[in-house]
TORDRENPA-400543 format. One line per field, with one value per residue (C-alpha): residue in three letters; residue number from 0; z, y, x. Coordinates in Angstrom, 2 decimals. Layout:
BEGIN
residuo: ALA,...
num: NUM,...
zz: Z,...
yy: Y,...
xx: X,...
END
This chain:
BEGIN
residuo: MET,LEU,MET,ASP,SER,LYS,LYS,PRO,LEU,HIS,ILE,THR,ALA,VAL,ALA,SER,ASN,LEU,LYS,MET,ASP,TYR,GLY,GLY,VAL,HIS,ARG,HIS,VAL,GLU,ILE,LEU,ARG,ASN,ALA,GLY,LEU,LEU,GLN,VAL,PHE,GLU,VAL,GLY,ARG,SER,ARG,VAL,LEU,SER,PRO,LEU,ASN,ILE,GLU,GLN,VAL,ARG,GLU,PHE,ILE,THR,ARG,ALA,LYS,GLU,PHE,ASN,GLU,LYS,ARG
num: 0,1,2,3,4,5,6,7,8,9,10,11,12,13,14,15,16,17,18,19,20,21,22,23,24,25,26,27,28,29,30,31,32,33,34,35,36,37,38,39,40,41,42,43,44,45,46,47,48,49,50,51,52,53,54,55,56,57,58,59,60,61,62,63,64,65,66,67,68,69,70
zz: 17.28,13.73,12.65,14.15,12.13,8.70,7.52,7.96,11.12,11.70,13.81,16.13,16.76,17.56,19.88,21.68,22.10,23.48,25.62,23.99,22.41,18.65,18.51,20.36,18.09,15.01,15.98,16.34,13.04,11.24,12.53,11.43,8.05,7.49,8.37,5.66,8.13,7.86,5.10,5.77,3.56,3.68,3.65,3.76,6.85,8.50,8.39,7.92,8.78,7.13,7.85,4.90,6.09,8.83,9.32,9.76,12.32,14.22,14.30,15.63,18.37,19.38,19.63,21.57,24.08,24.49,25.02,27.67,29.50,29.80,31.37
yy: 37.55,36.41,37.20,40.69,41.63,43.22,41.55,38.12,37.50,35.75,32.59,34.16,37.13,34.79,32.73,35.84,37.21,33.90,33.42,30.03,28.61,28.51,24.72,24.66,27.26,25.54,22.24,24.04,25.85,22.55,21.15,24.28,24.25,20.58,21.37,24.05,26.90,28.55,29.32,29.41,31.35,31.16,34.62,34.22,32.13,33.12,31.55,33.94,32.99,34.02,32.62,31.03,30.99,33.57,32.91,29.18,29.85,32.30,29.73,27.11,29.45,30.33,26.67,25.79,28.58,27.42,23.86,24.95,27.03,23.97,21.86
xx: -5.41,-4.78,-8.33,-8.16,-5.10,-5.47,-2.27,-0.64,1.38,4.69,4.55,7.13,4.81,1.93,4.14,5.36,1.85,0.56,3.68,4.28,7.40,7.73,7.49,4.17,2.64,4.06,2.36,-0.98,-0.42,0.19,-3.11,-4.99,-3.23,-4.09,-7.73,-7.79,-8.28,-4.89,-2.43,1.31,3.71,7.48,9.01,12.75,13.40,10.12,6.67,3.76,0.16,-3.06,-6.55,-8.36,-11.97,-12.43,-16.15,-15.58,-12.84,-15.07,-17.88,-15.49,-14.24,-17.80,-18.79,-15.64,-16.32,-19.93,-18.75,-16.23,-18.84,-21.11,-18.37
END
């Protein structure tokens, strides 16, 4: 979802789209940010997300899907 967007997304929009609570999405975002895959900007009281290395994220998603299919 984030990679398909032309502009950064708010964490609340991601949470709503995934039908998850803000806290759950925020924990995932922190992991991705610490891994250097996601950038988080503070805009007022909101957190806005932007991917840092889209190709690396796509490769990770592809490998994860392949792994899950083999299980």
